[in-house]
TIVEX-126097 format. One record per residue: x, y, z of N, C-alpha, C, O in turn. Coordinates in steps of 0.1 Angstrom, whole numbers, plus 5000, padded with zeros to 4 digits. Example, Ala and Ser with C-alpha at 12.3 -4.5 7.8 and 13.67 -1.06 7.14 Angstrom:
2
513249435078512349555078513249675078514249675085512849785071513749895071512950005079513450115080
This chain:
745
494467766074493667636072493267586085492067546087494167586095493767526108492767616115491767566121492867746114491867836120490567816113489567816120490567816100489367796093488667666096487467666098489467566098488867436102488267436116487167376118488867506125488367516138487067596138486067566145486967706130485767786129484667706123483567706128484967626113483967546106483467436116482267406116484367386124483867286134482967346144481967276148483367466149482567526159481167556154480167546160481167606141479767636135478967516133477767516136479667406130478967276129478367236142477167186143479167256153478667216166477567296171476567246176477567436168476467526171475267486164474167496169475467456151474267416143473567296148472367286148474367206154473767086159473067106172472067046175473567206180472967236193471767326192470967336201471667396181470667506180469267456182468467506190468867336175467467296177467167256192466167276197468167196198467967156212467867276221467067276230468567386218468467506226467167566224466567626233466667566211465367626209464267546216463367606222464467406215463367326222463367346237462367336243464567376243464667396257464167536262464067556274463867626253463467766257462167756265461167696260462167816277460967816286459967916281460368026278458667876281457667976280456867986293456567886299456668116296455968146309454468176307454168256298453668126316452268156315451968306318452468356329451268376309451068516311449768566306449668646296448668506311447368546306446968686309445968736304447668746319447368886322447868986312447569106313448768946303449269036293450569106297451069076308451069196288452369256290452469346302453469366307451269396306451369496317450769446330450769516340450169326330449469276342450269186351449769136361451569166347452369066355451968926351451068906344452768836356452568696352451368636359450768686368450868526353449768456358448368486352448368536341447368456359445968486355445268366349445968276345443968376349443168266342443168286327443368386322443068166320443068176306443068036300442967936306443068036286443067916278444467876273445167966268444767756274446067706269445767616257445367506258445967686245445767606233446867656223447867716228446667636210447767676201447467806195448267856186446467876199446168006192446168126202446468236198445868106215445768216224447168266227448068196229447168406228448468476232448568486247448368596253448868376253448968376268450268326273450468286284451368346265452668296269453668406266453468496258454768396274455768496273457168436275457268326281458168496269459468446271460068516284461268496287459368606290459768676302459068626314457868616315459868586324459268536337458468636344457668606353458768766341458068876349456768916342455968986349456468866330455268896324455169046319454069106320456269106315456369246312456669276297456969386293456469176289456669196274455469136267454669066273455369166254454269116246454168966247455168896246452968916247452768766248452668706234452468776224452868576234452968506222452068376223451568346234451868306212451168186212452068066217453268076217451367966222452067846227452767776215452267766205454067736218454867656209454967516214455567496225454467416207454567276213455967236216456967276210455967146226457167076231458167166238459367136240457667286242458567376250458267346265457167286268459167376274458867366288457867476292457967596288456867436300455767536304456067566319456067486327456067706321456467746334455267836339454967936332454667806351453667886356454167956368454467896379454368086366455168166376454368206388453168176389454968286396454268336408453068426404453068476393452168436414450968516411449868456419449968356426448668516417447468466424447068336418447368296407446368246426445868126421445068146408444268236407445268056399444668076385444167936380444667836384443267946371442667826364443067836349442767936342443767736344444167726330443267616323443267506328442567656313441667566306442467516293442867596285442567386293443467316282442667306270441467256270443267346258442667316245443267196239444167126245442867166227443367046220444667066214445067176210445366946212446666946205447866996212448867016206447767026225448867086232449866976236449466876241451167006234452166926239453267006246453467126242453766956257454867026264455866926268455566806270457066976269458166886273458066866288458166756293457966976296457866966310456867076315456567166308456467056328455667156335456367186348456867106355456267316351456767366364455767476369455467566362455367456382454467546388455167616399455567546409455367746398456067816408455167916415455567996424453867906412452867996418451967926427452067806429451068006433450167956443448967876437448167936430448867746439447667666437446967686423445867746422447667656413447167656400446267526398446367426405445267546389444367436385444467426370444167526362444767306365444867276350443567196347443467086352442667246339441467176336441167176321441967226313440067106317439767096303439466956299439866856306438666936289438266806285439166736275438866626270440366796272441266726263442466676270442566696283443366616263444566556269445866636266446066686255446666646277447966716276449066606274449166516283449766616263450866526261452166586266452566696262452866516275454166556280455266466274455266346277456166536267457166456260458466456268459366366266458666546278459966546285459866466298460966436304458666436303458566346314458766406328458966326338458666536330458866596343457766696346457466786337457266686358456266786363456766826377456966736386456866956380457366996393456567116397455967186390456667136411455867246416456367286430456967196437456167406434456467456447455267456456455367466468454067446450452767456457451867346452452267276442450767326458449767226454449167266441448767376439449067166432448467186419447367086416447566966418446167136411445167046407445167016392445067106384445366896388445466856374444066786371443966666372443166876366441866826362441766786348440766736343442866796341442966746327443766616325444566596334443366536315444066416313445466436309445766526301446366346313447766356309448166236301447666126303449166256292449566146283451066146284451766236279451666036291453066026292453465896297452665826304454665846294455165726300456265756310457265826306456165716322457165736332457265886336458365936337456165946339456166086342456666106356456366036366457666206357458366226370457766346377457866466372457166326388456466436396457366476408457966386415457566606409458266656421457466776426457366886420456766756438455866856443454566796448454466676449453566876450452266836454451266846443450966956438450866726438449966726426448766636429448766536436447566686424446366606425445866566411445566656403445766436408445266386396443866356397443466256403442966456392441566446395440666396384439466396385441266336373440466286362441166166356442366136360440466096348441065976342442166006332441966096324443265936333444365956323444765816318445765756322444065766308444265636303445665616297446065506295446265726292447565716286448765756295449865776290448465766308449565796317449865656323449165596331451065606318451365466321452365436332452665326335452965536338453865516349454165646355454265756348454465656368454765776375455965756384456265646389456665866386457765866395457565986405457266096400457565956418457466066427458866096434459565996438459166216435460466256441460366336453461266326462459366416455459166496467457766516470456866496461457366546482456066576486455066466482455266356486453966496475452966386473452366396459452166506454451966286454451166266442449866206446449866086451448766276445447466226450446566186438446266266429446066066439445066016429443666046434443265996445442966136427441566166431440566106421439366146421440966006414440065936404440565796403441765766403439665696402440065556402440865526389441565426389440765606379441565586367442565696364442865736353443165746375444065856374445265826366445865906359445665696366446765646357446265516351445365456356446965476340446565356334447165236342448265246347446365136343446865016350447364906340447664796344447464946328447864846318449364816317449764706314450164926320451564906319452265016327451565106332453565006328454365106335454465066350453665006356455565116356455865096370455865226377456465326373455065236388455165356396456365346406456465246413457165446405458365446413458265556424458065676420458465526437458465626447459865636452460465556459460565746447461865776452461865846465462665826474460865936467460666006479459166036480458366006471458766096491457366146492456366036493456565926497455166076488453965996490453165976477453066076469452665856475451665836465450365826473450165726480449465916471448265936479447065906471446965916458445965856478444665826472443665906479443565906492442865986472441766066478440566046470440465966461439566136472438366126465437866266462438166366469436966286452436466416448434966416452434266326448434466516458433066536461432366426468431266396465433166356476432566246484432066126477431266046482432666106465432165986457432565856463433565846470431665756460431865626465432465536454431765506445433765506454434365426444435665356450436065396460436165266443437265196447438365206437438165206425439665226442440765226433441365086432441365016442441765046420442464916419443764946410443664996399444864926416446164956409446864826406447364756415446864796393447364666389448864676385449564566386449364796382450764796377451664796389451364826400452964756387453964736397454264876404454164976398454764866416455164986424456564946429456764846435457465046427458865026433459065146443458865256440459465106455459765206465461265216466461865116471461865326462463265336460463765476464463865556456464065496477464565626481465265616494465165516502466065716497466865716509465965706521466265636531464865786521463965786532462665706529461665716537462765626519461565546516460465626509460565746507459365556506458265626501456965576508456965466514455965646507454665616514453565606504453365696496452765496505451465486498450465516509450265446519449665616506448865686516447465706512447165766501446565656520445065676517444665796525444765796538444165896519443866026525442366026531442166086541441465956524440065976528439665886539440365786543438565916546437965836556437065726550436665736539436865626558435965516554434565566553433965626562433965546541432565586539432065506526432765506516430865446527430365376515431365266511431765186519431665266498432465156492433865206488434465146479434365306495435765356491436765256496436765206507437765236487438965156491439965166481439765206470441165116484442265116475442864976475443264926486442964906464443564776463444764776454444664816442445964736459447164726451447364576447447764496455447064546435447164406431448464376424448864256423449164476420450464456414451564426424451364456436452764386420453864356429454464496434454364596427454964486446455564606452457064566455457264466463457964636450459364606452459964706461459864826458460564666472461164746482462664756480463364656482463164866476464564896476465064966488466164996490464065006496464265066509462965026517462064966512462865066530461665036537460465106531460565226526459365036531458165096525457065126535456965056545456365236533455365276543453965266536453765316525453065206543451665196538450765256549450665216560450065366545449065426554447665416549447365476538446865356556445465326551444365406557443265366558444665536561443565616566443265576581443865486586442365646587442065626601441465496603440665446596441965426614441365296618439865316621439465406628439065226615437665236616437065116624437665006624435865146630435265046638434864916630434764806636434564936618434064826609435164726607434964616603436464766609437564676606437864666591438664576587437264746583437464736568438764816565438964926568439564746557440864806553440664906542440164866531441065026543440965126532442065096522441865126510443165046526444265016517444564866518444964816529444564796507444764656506445864626496445764676485446864546500447964506490447864356489448164276498447364306477447264166475448464116466448563996465449164206460450364156452451464126461451464156473452464056456453664016464454564136467454864216458454864156479455864256484457164196486457364096494458264236479459564176479460564286484460264406483461764236488462764326492463664266502463164216513464964266500465964196509466164286521466664406519465864246533466164316545465264446547465664526555464264456539463364576540462164546548461564436548461764656555460564646564459364706557459464796548458164666561456964726557456364796569456064726579456264926569455765006580454265046578453965096567453465026588451965036586451465146595451865156607450665236589449865336597448465326593448165296581447465346602446065336598445665196595446265106601444665176587444065046584444564986571444265046560445364876571445964826559445764666559445864606570445464616548445364466546446464416537446764466527447164306542448164236534447764096532447464026541447664056519447163916516448063846507447863726504449163906502450063836492450963746499451163746511451563656491452663566496453963636496454863616488454063736506455163836506456463766509456563676517457563816502458863756504459863856510461063826511459463976513460464076519460964016532460263946539462264036535462963966546463164056558463764016567462564176558462464246570461264206578460964086579460664306585459464266593458364376591458664486585457164336594456064436594456164516608456164456618456064646606456064736618454764816618454564896608453864796627452564856627452564966637452864946649452165086633452065196641453165296639453765356648453565316626454665396622454165546620453665576609454365626630453865766629452465786632451965906634451665686631450265686634449865546641450665456640448865546649448265416653447965336641447465386631448265206642448065126630447364996632447464936643446764936622446164806622446464736609446164796599447064616609447264546597446464416598446464346607445664396587444864276585445664176577446164216566445864056581446763956574445963836571445263776580446063786559445363666555446063536560445363436562447363546562448163436567448963486579449563596578448963416590449863446601451063346600451063256608451963376591452963276587454063266597454263356605454763156596455863126605457063216602457063276591457963226611459263296608459863236596459863116594460463326588461263286576460463216565461063156556459163226566458363166555457563276549457063366555457363266535456663366528455163366532454563266536454563486532453263506537452963646539453763736536451763676544451363816546452363896554452564016552452963836564453863906573455363896568456263936575455563856556456863856550457663736554457263656562458763716547459663596549460763626559461663546560460663736567461663756577461263706590460463616591461763766601461463726614460763846622461163966619459863806630459263906639458163986633457863986621457464056642456364146640456364246651456364216662456464376647456464486657455164556658454664606647454664566670453364636672453564766680453964756691453364876673453565006679454965056678455864976674455165186680456465246679456565356690455665426693457765356696458065456706459165546699460365516699458665666694459565756687459965876696460365976691459765856709460065956719458866016726457765976722459066096736457966156744456966226735457266306726455666186737454566246729454466176715453566216708455266086712455266016699455265866700456165806694454365816708454265676710452965626704451865676706453065526695451965486687451665336689452565256691450365296689449965156691449865086678449565146668449964956679449864866667448964746670448964686681448264706659447364586660447564496648447664556637447564366649447464276638446164196639445864146650445464196629444164126628444164016618444264036606444163896623444263776615442863736609441863726616442763726595441563696589441363556583440363526577442363476585442263336580441663236589440963276598441863106586441262996593442162956605443163026608441862846611442562796623444062766619444362706608444962816627446362816623447262826636446862876646448462776634449562786645450762856639451162826628451362956646452463026641453463046652453163066664454763036648455863056658456463196657457563226662455763286649456363416648456363496661455463486669457563556663457663636675457063776673456963826662456663836684456063966684456764056694456964016705456964186690457564286699456564396701456164456691456164426713455364546716456164666719456964666729456164766710456964886712456165006715456765106720454865006713453965116717453465086731453864996738452465166735451865146748451065016748451064946758450364986737449564856736449864796722449764856712450064666723450164576711448964486711448764416721448264476700446964406699447064296689447664316678446564176692446364066683444964026682444363996693444364026670442963996669442763876659443563846650441663806661441263696652439863736647438863736655439763766634438563826628437363716627436263756629437763596623436763496621436363426634437263366640435063426638434663376651434863226651434963166662434963156640435163006639436662976639436962856639437563066639438963046637439763046650439363126659440762966652441662966663443062996659443562916650443763096664445163126661445963096674445663146684446963006672447762966683449163026681449763006670449663106690450963166689451963096699451763106711452963036693453962966701455263056703456063026712455363156695456563246696456463336708455363356714457563396712457663486724457063626720457363676710456263676729455763816728456563896738456463876750457363986733458264066742457864216741456864246734458564296748458264446747459564516747460664476752459564646742460664726741460264876740459164906735461064956746460765106746460865156760460765086770461165286760461365356773460165416779460265466791459065426772457965506777456965406783456165346776456965396797455965316804455965176801456965116795454865106805454764966803454064936790453565026783454164816786453664776772452664666774452964546777451464696771450264606774449964526762450364566750449364416764448864326753447364316753446764316764446764326741445364316740444964216730445564196719443864136733443264046724441964106718441064156726441864106705440664166698440064066689440663956687438964096683438264006673437463896680437863856691436463856673435563746679436063606679435563526685437263586672437763446672438563416684438563486694439263306684440063246695441563266693442063236683442163316704443663326704444163246715443763256727445163156712445863076722447263116724447963126714447663156736449063196739449763086746449363046757450863026740451562916746453062946748453762866754453563066743454963106745455263146759454363186767456563146762457063206775457263356773458363396771456163426774456163566770456863656780456763626792457363766776458163856784457764006784458464086789456564036778456164176778455864216792455464136801455964346795456064386809454764456813454664516824453664456805452464526809451264436813451464316815450164486813448864416816448364356803448864376792447264276805446664206794445164246794444464256804444664266782443264316780442564216770443064186759441364176774440564096765439364186761438464206768439364226748438364316743437264246736436064286736437564136730436564056722436963916720438163886720436063826719436363686715436863606727436563636739437763506724438263416733439763416734440463426724440263426747441663416750441963296758441363286769442863206753443163086760444663106765445563126757444763086778446163096785446762956784446262866791447862946777448462816774449462766784449762646785450062866792451062826802451162936812450563036811451862906823451963006834452663136830452463236837453363136819454163256816453563326803454163416798452363286799451763336787451463486787451463546777451263536799450863676800451963766805451663876811453163726803454263826805454763826819454563736828455563936822456363936835456064066843456964106850454864116842454564236849454664216864454364106869455164316872455364296886454064286894453964216904453064356890451664346896450664326885449964416881450664206880449964176867448464186869447864146880447864236859446364246859445864206845446464236835444664136845444064096833442664156833441864126842442364236823440964306822440164236811440564226800438964186815438064126806436964226803436064256812436964276791436064386788436764526789437364556799436864596778437564726778436564836771435464806768437164956770436365056764436065026749435165086743436864936743436564906729435664786728435264746716435164726739434264616738432864666735432364766741432164606725430864646722429864586732430164486738428664636732427664596742427164456740426664386749427364396728426964256725428064166722427864056716429264206725430464116723430463996733430064016745430763876729430963766738432463756741433363766732432763746754434163736759434363606767433463566775435463536764435763416771437263406775438163426766437563386787438863376792438963226797438363196807439863156791439963006794441462976798442363036792441562886808442862836812443062696807442162616808444262666801444562536797444862446809445262496820444862316807445162226818446562256824447562286817446662256837447862276844448262426847449262446853447462516842447862656843447362716857446262686861448262786863447962866875448163006872449263056870447063076870447163216866447363306878446563306887448463386878448863466889448463616887448963706894447563636878447063776875445763806883444963716884445663926887444363976892443463996879443864046869442263946880441363946869440164036872439464026882439964136864438764226865437864206853438264216842436664166856435664146846434664266846433964286856434664346835433864466834432564436827432464336820431664536828430264516823430064586810428964626807431164596801430964666789429964596779429364666771429864466781429064386771427764336779427264236775427364406789426264356797424864366791423964306796424764436780423464456774423164346763422064356757423964256760423664156750424764056748424563956742425964076754427063986753427063886765426363906775427963796764428163696775429663686778430463696769429963676791431363666796431563526802430763496811432563456798432863326803434263316809435163366803434363256821435663216826435663066827434663006832436662996821436562856820437862786819438962846819437762646818438862556816438862506802437762466796440062506796440162446782440962316784442162316784440262206784440862076786440061996796438962036800440661876800439961786809440761766822440461676829441761846824442561846836442061946846440861956849443062016852442662116862443562246860444562236854442962356865443662486864443162576875442162546881443862686878443562766890443662916887444662956881442662996890442763136891443263166906442563166915444563196907445263196920444963336927445063336939444763436920444563566926443063606925442263536920442763726930441363776931440763786917441463836907439563746916438763766904437563856908436763816916437463976902436464076905435564086893435964116882434264066895433264076884432264186887431764206898432064266876431164376876429864336868428964416866429764216864428664166857428564016859429463956864427463956856427263806857428163736847428463786836428763626851429663546843429263406843428563346852429663336832429463186830430863126834431863166830430763026843431962946846431762816839430862736843432662786830432462666821433662566824434762606822433262446827434262336830433762216823432662166827434462156814434062046806434161916814434661916825433761806808433761676815435161636820436161646812435261596832436461546838437361666843438461636849437061786841437861896844437561956858436461936863438462036863438262106876438962236875440162256872438162346877438662486877438462546891437362546896439562596896439562646910439762796910440562846903438862866918438963006920439363026935438662976944440563086937440863106951440063216958439763206970439663316950438763426955438063486944438663536935436763496945435963566935434963646942434263606952434763776937433863856944433263966935433863996924432164016938431464126931430964226942430764186954430564346938429964436947428564456943428064396933427864536950426464566947426164676937425064716935427264726931427164836922427364786908428364816901426464706903426464656890427164526889427264466878427564466900428164336900427164226897425964256897427564106894426664006890426863876897427563866907426263766892426363636898427063546889427763586879426963416891427663306884426663206879425763166886426863166866426163056860427162946857428162966849427062826863427962716860427462626849426362576850428262606839427962516828429062416826430162426831428762306818429762206816429662096827429262126838430061976823429961856832431061856843430961776852432061936842433161936852432762016865431662056867433862036873433662086886434362226887435462246883433562326893434162456897434262456912433362436919435462486916435762496931436062636935436962706929435462676945435762816951436362786965435662756975437662796966438462736977438662836989438962787000438462966986438763056997437663156999437963267004436463116996435363206998434863266986435463266975433663316987432863376975432063486980431263466990432163606974431463716979430763786967431363856959429463756965428763806953427563896958426463856959427964016961426964106967426064166955425164236958426364116943425564166932424764046926424164076915424763926932423963826925424063696933424363696945423763586926423763446932424463356923425363396915424163226925424763116917423663036910422762996917423763006898422962916891423862796886424662816877423662676892424362566888423562486878422662416881423862516865423062456854423562316850422762236847424862296851425462166847426662146856427262236862427062016858428261976865428162006880427061996885429262046886429262056901429862196905430862236898429362256915429962366922430362326936429462276943431562336940432062296953432462426960433462496956431762456971432162576979432962516991432462467000434362526989435262446997435962517009436662457016435762647010436562717020436062857022435362917013436362917034435963057036434463067038433862967042433963187036432563207037431963247024432663297015430663227023429963267010428863367013427963347021428963487007428063587009427363616995428063646986426063606995425263616983424163716984423563736995423763786973422563866973421363786969420263816973421563676961420563596956420863446959421963416963419863356958420063216961420963146952421363196942421363026957422062926948420962836943420362756950420762836930419762756923420462646916421362666908420062516918420662406912419662336903418562296907420062316890419162266880419262116880420162056886418362056872418361906871419661856865420161906855420261756872421461696867422661756873423761706872422561876880423661946885423861916900422961866907425061956905425361926919425962046926426762116921425462066939426062166948426662096959425962016966427962126963428562056974429362166982429662276977429762126994430662217002430362217016429362157021431162287024431062287039431262427044431962447053430562527038430762667041429562727047428462677046429762837054428562917059428163007048428863087043426863007045426263087035425363187042424663157051425563317037424763427044424263527034424763527022423363617038422863727030423863837029424663857038423863907018424764017016424164137023424964237026422864137026422264247034420964197039420464097035420364267049419164227055417964237046416864177049418064307035416964327026416964217015416064217006417864127015417964027004417863887010418063867022417463797001417163657005418063566997418163576985418763477004419563376997419263247003418463227012420063146999419763007003420062906992420662946982419662786994419862676984418462636979417562596987418262646966417062606959417362486950418062506940416762376952417062256944415862226935414762206940416062226922415062186913414962036912415861966917413961996905413761846904414961796896415261846885415561686901416661626895417961686899419061636895417961786908419161846913419661776925418961706932420961786928421661716939422361816948423061906943422161806962422861886972423661786980423061696987424961806980425861716987426661806997427761846994426161827009426861907019428161827023428161707024429261907026430461857030431561857019431261867007432861837023433961837014435061747019436061807024434961617018433761547014432761537026431561507023433161567038432261567049432261697055433161777054431161737062431061857069429661917069428761857065429662047074428362107075428262227066429162307064427162237059426762347050425662427057424662377060426062557060425062637067424462737057425062797049423062747058422362827048421162887055420562827063420763007051419463067056418262997051417163007058418362917040417162857035417562737027418662727020416662637027416862517018415462477013414562457021415362477000414062436993414362326984415262336975413662216986413862096978412662056971411562036977412662066958411562026949411461876949412361806952410261826946410061686944411061636933411161696922411661526936412661466927414061516929414961466922414261616938415661656941416261566951415561496958417561566953418261476961419161546971419961636968419161496984420161526994421061416995420761306999422361436991423361326991424061337004424661427008423961217012424461217025425561107026425460997022426761147032427861067034428161047049428061137057428660927052429160887065430660857064431060777055431460917072432860897071433460797081434560747079432760767091433260667101432060607108430960657107432260497115431160417122430860487135431260447146430160597134429760677146428460747143428160787132427660767154426460857153426560957164425661037167427760967170428061067181428961177176428761297180429861157167430861257163430261317150430361257139429661437151428961497139429961537128429561567117431261547132432161577121432361467111433061487101431761347114431961227106430861207096430761097090429861297095428861287085428361417080428661527086427661417069427161537063425961587070425161507075425861717070424661777076424461917071425361987065423261967072422862097068422362177080421462127088422862297082422362377093421562497087422162577079420362517091419562627087419762737097419462727109420362847093420862957101419763007110418562997107420163067121419163107132418763257129419363347135417663277121417163407119415663397116415263287112414963497117413463497115413163477100412063437097414163487091413863467077414263337072414163307060414563237081414963107077413863037070412663047074414162947061413162867054413662727052414762707047412862627056413062487052411862437046410762427052411962397033410762357025411162237017411862247007410662117022410961987015409661937009408761907017409561936996408361896989408261746988409261676988407061696987406861546985407661496973407661566962408261386974409061326964410461366964411261316956410861446974412361476976413061356981412361266988414261336978415061216980416261236989416861346988416661136997417961137004418661006999418060896999419861016995420660906991421760887001422560977005421960767006422960727016424260687008424160596999425360747012426660717005427560667016427960737025427960537016428860477025430260447019430960357023430560517008431760487000433060517008434060467005432960597019434060627027434360517038435360517045433360427039433460317049433960197041433560167030434860117048435359997041434159907038433159897046434259837027433159747023432859647034431759617036433859597040433659497051432959557063432459477071432859687064432259747076430859807072430359877081430359777061429059827057427959717061428259597062426759757062425659667066425159587054424059597049426059507049425759437036425459287038425059217028425459237051425159097053423759077059423259157067423058977054421658947059421658897073420558907080422758847078422858787092423358897101424458957098422658937111422959047120424459037125425159127125424758917130426058897137427258907126428358917130426858897114427958897103428359047100429359067094427559137104427859277102428659337113428859267124429259447111430059517121429059547133427959577131429659537145428759557157427959697157426859707162428559797149427959927149426559907142425559977146426459817133425159807125424259707132423159677126424559647143423759557150422759617160421859557165422859757161421859827169421359947160422059987151420260007164419760127157420660247159421260257169420760327148421660447148420760557142419960537134421060677148420360797143421360917141422260937149421160987130422061097127421161227124420161217117421561337129420961467126421461507113422661537111420561527103420961557089420661707086421461777080419461757090419061897088418761957101417761917107419562047106419362117119418662247116419262347112417362257119416562377117416662467130416662417141416862597128417062687139415962697148416062737160414762667144413562697152412862827149411862857154413562907141412963037137412563027122412862937115411863127118411463127104410363027100409562997109410462977088409362897083409862757080410862737073409262657086409662517084408362437079407362427086408462387067407362307061407262167066406362097063408262117074408261977079407361977091407362057100406561867092405661847103406261767113406661647110406461817126407061737136406461597138405161587138407261497140406761357143406461277131405961167132406661327119406361257107407461167102408661197105407161057095408060957090408260977075407360997068409560967071409960967057409461087050408961077039409761207055409561327046410561337035410161387024411661277036412661247025412661097023413061027032412361057011412460917008413860877006414560936998414360767013415760717011415760626999415160516999416460676988416360606975417060466976416660376969418060456984418760326986418660287000419660237006417560287007417360267021417460117025417760087036417160027016417059887020418459817017418959817006419059777028420359707028420159567033419159537040421059477030420859337035420859337050420159247056421559427057421659417071420759517078420759517091419859587071418959677078418359777068418459757056417759877074416959977066417260117071417260137083417460207061417560347064416160417061415560387051415760507070414660597068414860727074415860747082413960817072414060957078412860987086411760927084412961077096411861127103412161277108413261317107411061337112411061477117410961467132409961417137411861537139411861537154410661617159410061697152410261587172409161657178407861577177407861467173406861647180405461587180405261517193406061527203404261427194403861367206404161217206403861147216404661167195404861017194406260977197406961027206406760877189408060817192409260917190410360897195408961027182410061117179410061247188410761347184409261247198409061367207410361407213410561527216411361317216412561347222413661407213414661447218413361417201414261477191413961627188412861667191414961697183414761837180413561867171413461807160412661957176411461977169411762047155412462147154411261987145411462037131412761997125412962027113413661927132414861877126414661747118413761677121415461727108415361607100416461507104417661547105416061387107417061277111417061167101416061137094418161097100418360977093418460857103419260877113417660747101417760637111418060507104417660487093418860427111419160297106418560197116418860207128417860097111417259987119417759857114417559827102418459777122419059657118417959547115416859557121418259457107417359337104417759227114418859187114416759167122417159057132417658937124417358917112418558857131418958727125417858637124416858637131417958537114416958437112416658357125415458327128417658327134417458247146416558327156415758277163416758467156415958547164414458537160413558527168414258547147412858537141412258407145411058397148413058297145412558167148412158157163411058097166412958217172412558207186411258287189410458247196411158407182409958477183408758407179407658407185408958327168407758247162407458137172406258117174408458067178408157957187407458007200406557947205407958127204407258187216405858207214404958197222405558257202404158287198403258157198402158157203403858047193403157917193402957867207401857807210403957887216403757837230402657907237401957847245402458037234401358107240400058067234398958047241400058037221398758007214398257867218397057837218399257767221398857627223397857607234396857527233398157667246397257647257395857697254394857647258395757817247394557867243393757777234392557757236394457707225393757617217393257497224392157447222393957447234393557337242392357367250391457287252392357487256391157527264389957537256388857497260390057587243388957587234388457447231387257427229389357357230388957227227388157167238387757047237
């Protein structure tokens, strides 16, 4: 009885397992028949004899039995055409490059598809939670494929409806979820269903195609990181358009998002790791929010942002973050780990201020910082990166003395190989900043763009090291501000000049060498305060603008002409505040002003008043047009010592006699439009004082001014006699007249 019971139990057990064993029996694709070996092209339906129970393909073939595992064995690449009504538990491809095609749908009941080689799935699939292991291409719409799992290699979507977006979660245990296109079509993928990245080595969402037309991939569903996630958006493109965009929330405790290629993040992401840009490829991430540390946003709710990766010799990748939002301030820290870390502001009307520290890490060379995008970036942190700084596009504002890192021989390049011919570039210093970087301004944008060096604020700042320009630049200083250049120069090989804008003052304190141009003072003041000035072209001063200084100005070569050209309404104020300005030429239009200052009560010590010296060469020019003005400035003299009293003896003794000052000293060579011996070639705008009168004259001629330098311009003061003196003169006249009247009588 016991033996019989055991036998009956065993039979019962076998009977229960038999259906499962039958269902698990593998059928091998054998369209070649019993003698042709496995494989071959053919039709997969319920009637064709294209299947075998032998993996070698050496026995008679049978018809397909639904819900069996389908095995496509070794052999030459083959195309299988799918018929209607076919169901399989699993698929396995062990042969070279099979293609499954057909206009009907294949239902997979077991949920597993695996392969040793790449497989093209041109037929629709019907399954929930299909598990892929291998390289597969989903090339057609599968509206009933509601979730996928990748375990190795890659699963590539070649159709915007390759899976249903209505339900199901895509799980990346390993490998890649890839997006590609068929026959160059222009279309966009939108993936609404959730994605979970859950693997020891993470998973990668990868865009295979290049940017063309309207191709893109948008992940609108949530992405859950159970390990670090990788997003690769295809090759970085000049248009700045992201091929891969994730607008859903990315979550994950302590997990990083690693970026390669062009990727956009716009969700209120809560993952607590950091974004790493440049993982295995150069990368650019576009972010809608540049959120603070530990706050949800595009960059996650963790700390930091890493730009570039140093994975060893020959494997160093650069990273860029491009901010697409409005004006914003962020304390997020940045680490540059590649050769170059870039921060861009895409919107030209937006300003991004970074208060966090920008540091660098890695063993391969120095780590440079680059500003990109047409918007404005303000750096106010005490940054510690060890490389140079590059301004490729837009505006970079230096917020403190340490904003550009700790390089031992620091250099800042304005204009790079990535600068477009029509990009506008602006490098501005905030109040109080002394920039210790050498600045090179290149001519990459010389065909349509503008380059500006300026002050951001109403205080003062200084470019302490050499500034070298290969193109013309605008120097912009706003009202009340002063921007100092210790040394600025250009060469004759594509170098340019300077245009001064803004109501503030630009000071060139240690010389100026512009062998490729001149200076246009459009607004405010330019003070040439030290050293020598060498120019290829003149200094032109516009209406309302001021030129001042006490420097010698000279030509950059004998074939060029420079000098000072004053337009109507312009002001020339030689001296700093007193001194001599030497120039090969001075041209004053009607309505222009020569501003003259006296520093002490003397007409003998020429160091105590302003003067202009016209250099001694045959090319010298002095041209003062009718209506030009001289303004007397006695602000350096105490009020009590000015000729302000109508009574002669009430004034300082200096003003009780006539005084004469040499104001324009002409060399005697070249061309002088002033006529010797003439009076008031320059009208003194404020010449009438209570104690006397100022006027001008030209030395030489045959009259009263013959003893003065021929062609030189002088300023003269003539005191007004006291009333008692006028009375004596009048009485004397009457005394002479009275006898004459008596004789006539």
